[in-house]
N, C-alpha and C positions, 0 to 999 in steps of 0.2 A: 660646638664649644661647651654648651651646658652639660652634655653627657660626660665630659672629662672633668667637670667641676662637681659632679653629683655626690661623691663620697667624702667631700671635705667637711670637717667640722669648723664652723665659723664661730668667732672671728679667726681668720687665718692670715698668716704672713705671706708675702710674695714667695718665699722659699717653700712654704707648705703647699702653696698652690702649684708651683712648678713641679715639686716632687710628686704630688698626687696626679697631675696631668701626665707626667712621664710614666708613672706606674699604670695608668689606665690606657696607655697606648696612643697618646696624642701624637699626631704627625708633626713634621717639621714646621709647617705653617702655623699651627696652633702654638707650638712651643715658642716660635719667634714672636708671636703676638703677646704671649704671656711674659716673655722676657723683657718686653718693651714697657710693661706697666711700672709705675713708680714703686720703690720700696715702701713698705708700710703694711698696715693691717687692714684687712677687708672684712666687712661684716656680713656679706651675702654675695651670692653669685651675680646679682645685678650690679653690685659695686665693682666687681671684677670686669664685667662686660662694659660698664661705663668707662673704666680706666683704659680698657683696650681701645674703645672708640676715641677717647681723648688723646691717646698716644699715637694714633694713626692719622 
């Protein structure tokens, strides 16, 4: 997961995160996990990981 979030400038919106993951070649499972996070702004990759864990 983190390799697909590496090029993102934070803070980043959910849309920014999805676009970056798609551009980095994230597979369907990763995209589904990212699509499940709440809309909002994330300040670090750890915040994205936490949101994924909370959404699942």
